[in-house]
C-alpha positions in Angstrom: -0.2 -0.1 -0.1 3.2 2.7 0.9 4.4 2.2 -2.5 1.5 2.5 -4.4 0.0 5.2 -2.3 4.1 7.1 -2.9 3.3 6.7 -6.4 0.3 8.0 -6.9 -1.8 10.2 -4.2 -4.9 9.0 -5.4 -4.8 4.9 -4.8 -6.2 3.1 -2.8 -6.5 -0.4 -0.8 -9.9 -2.5 -0.2 -9.8 -5.0 2.2 -12.2 -7.7 1.5 -14.1 -10.0 3.7 -16.1 -12.6 2.2 -17.4 -13.2 5.5 -18.5 -10.0 6.7 -20.8 -9.8 3.4 -22.1 -13.4 3.9 -22.8 -13.0 7.8 -23.1 -9.7 8.4 -20.6 -9.6 11.1 -17.3 -7.8 12.2 -15.5 -9.8 14.2 -14.6 -8.5 17.2 -10.6 -7.2 17.6 -10.7 -8.4 21.6 -10.6 -11.8 22.3 -13.8 -12.3 24.5 -16.4 -8.6 23.0 -18.8 -9.4 21.5 -19.3 -9.8 17.3 -20.7 -6.6 15.5 -23.6 -6.9 14.0 -23.7 -5.0 10.9 -26.8 -4.0 8.4 -25.8 -4.2 4.8 -22.2 -4.3 5.2 -20.3 -4.2 1.6 -18.2 -6.6 2.8 -15.0 -4.0 1.8 -13.1 -1.6 3.8 -10.7 1.0 2.0 -8.3 2.5 3.6 -5.1 5.3 3.4 -2.1 5.5 4.4 -2.4 8.7 7.0 1.1 10.2 5.9 3.2 8.1 3.5 6.2 10.4 4.1 6.5 8.5 7.2 7.2 5.1 5.4 6.6 2.2 7.1 5.7 4.0 10.3 2.7 5.2 8.5 -0.9 4.9 10.0 -3.4 4.5 8.6 -8.0 5.5 8.3 -10.7 4.3 7.1 -12.0 6.1 3.4 -15.7 7.1 2.7 -17.0 5.6 -0.3 -20.0 5.7 -2.4 -21.4 2.9 -4.4 -23.7 3.3 -7.2 -25.9 1.6 -10.2 -27.7 0.5 -7.4 -31.6 0.8 -6.5 -30.3 0.4 -2.7 -27.3 -1.1 -1.1 -30.1 -3.2 -0.1 -30.3 -4.3 -3.0 -26.3 -4.7 -3.5 -25.5 -6.4 -0.2 -28.1 -9.2 -1.3 -27.3 -9.7 -5.5 -23.5 -9.5 -3.9 -24.1 -12.2 -1.2 -26.0 -14.7 -4.1 -23.2 -14.3 -6.2 -20.7 -14.7 -3.8 -23.0 -18.2 -3.3 -23.0 -19.0 -6.5 -19.7 -19.1 -7.3 -18.6 -21.5 -4.4 -20.8 -23.5 -5.6 -19.3 -23.3 -9.3 -16.0 -23.7 -8.0 -15.8 -26.4 -5.9 -12.6 -27.3 -4.1 -11.6 -30.4 -5.7 -11.0 -30.8 -9.3 -12.9 -27.8 -11.5 -13.7 -30.2 -14.5 -14.1 -33.4 -12.9 -16.5 -31.7 -10.6 -18.7 -30.1 -14.3 -18.1 -33.3 -16.3 -20.0 -35.3 -12.8 -22.7 -32.7 -13.3 -23.1 -32.8 -16.9 -23.4 -37.0 -16.9 -25.4 -36.4 -14.5 -28.5 -33.9 -15.5 -28.0 -36.4 -19.0 -28.8 -40.3 -16.8 -31.7 -37.8 -15.8 -32.8 -36.6 -18.8 -32.7 -40.2 -20.2 -34.6 -41.6 -17.8 -37.2 -38.4 -17.9 -37.8 -40.2 -21.3 -37.7 -43.7 -20.1 -39.9 -42.7 -17.6 -42.5 -42.0 -20.2 -42.3 -43.9 -22.2 -43.2 -46.7 -19.7 -45.8 -45.1 -18.5 -47.5 -44.5 -21.3 -46.4 -48.5 -21.9 -48.3 -49.5 -19.1 -51.0 -46.8 -19.9 -52.0 -49.2 -23.8 -51.9 -52.1 -21.9 -54.5 -50.9 -20.0 -56.6 -49.6 -22.9 -56.6 -45.9 -21.0 -55.2 -45.1 -24.3 -57.9 -42.0 -24.0 -55.4 -40.4 -21.4 -52.5 -40.5 -23.5 -52.0 -37.2 -24.9 -52.9 -35.7 -21.9 -50.2 -37.3 -19.9 -48.2 -37.2 -23.0 -48.5 -33.2 -22.8 -47.5 -33.4 -18.4 -44.3 -35.1 -19.5 -43.6 -33.4 -22.4 -43.6 -30.1 -20.2 -41.5 -31.3 -17.6 -38.7 -32.4 -19.6 -38.6 -28.8 -21.2 -38.8 -27.5 -17.5 -35.4 -30.0 -16.8 -34.2 -28.8 -19.5 -34.7 -25.4 -18.7 -33.8 -25.5 -15.4 -30.2 -27.6 -17.0 -29.6 -24.4 -19.5 -29.7 -21.9 -16.8 -27.3 -23.8 -14.3 -24.7 -24.3 -17.7 -25.3 -20.5 -18.6 -24.1 -20.0 -15.2 -20.7 -21.7 -15.2 -19.9 -20.4 -18.4 -20.3 -16.3 -17.0 -18.4 -18.0 -14.0 -15.7 -19.4 -16.0 -14.5 -15.4 -16.7 -13.3 -15.8 -13.2 -11.2 -17.5 -13.6 -7.2 -17.1 -11.8 -5.1 -16.8 -15.8 -3.0 -18.7 -15.9 -6.2 -21.6 -15.1 -8.2 -20.4 -17.9 -5.7 -21.9 -20.7 -5.9 -25.7 -19.0 -9.4 -25.4 -17.6 -11.5 -23.7 -20.1 -10.7 -26.0 -23.2 -11.4 -28.6 -20.7 -14.7 -27.3 -19.2 -16.4 -26.3 -22.7 -15.1 -29.4 -23.5 -17.7 -31.1 -21.2 -20.9 -28.2 -22.0 -20.6 -29.6 -25.8 -21.5 -33.0 -24.5 -24.9 -31.8 -23.1 -25.4 -29.4 -26.4 -25.1 -33.2 -27.8 -27.9 -34.4 -25.5 -30.3 -31.6 -25.8 -30.1 -31.1 -29.2 -31.9 -33.6 -29.4 -35.4 -33.6 -27.5 -37.7 -32.4 -29.9 -37.0 -35.2 -32.1 -37.3 -37.5 -29.4 -40.6 -36.4 -27.9 -42.0 -36.3 -31.6 -40.7 -39.6 -31.4 -43.2 -40.8 -28.8 -46.0 -38.9 -29.9 -46.0 -41.1 -33.6 -45.4 -44.5 -31.3 -48.0 -43.8 -29.2 
């Protein structure tokens, strides 16, 4: 901080604490003292040195700031807290490609399970002589399948967005792997309409 402010009088130091943001609590400085409950705190403080000419002995103070672009601080905090949770979930501690590969494989398995379950149920209705119910059941199941695809689409778009937050050195290696993994879902979902038409034609 010292060298930055020496070279640029407008330089600041921003210290961010994700736990402060998530829990809205400032941990007490002294052990045994109660934590301080916060409200609509963005999770960071901005500091500036009082006198850079004092070198490493310079003390610092907090600087006031204003955040623009949001309707209220409450909206900012809510959106930022959600972002922290999402990005934490999408970047697990274990290997990212392995995690996403499992996610995509699981979604493909669930999608195929929806199709298989639908076909088996329609077959059962046929054997029971309840073919009159088939159009309604097929319509409901088609809607459920499309809803599942839409939900997965949102999750995958989040993955693509959060890839931008990887460290630069990780991007060259990890991003191509993730793109290849996500392509498996793209290929699978491209055939959904065709599979639904085949079910309708079959029954």
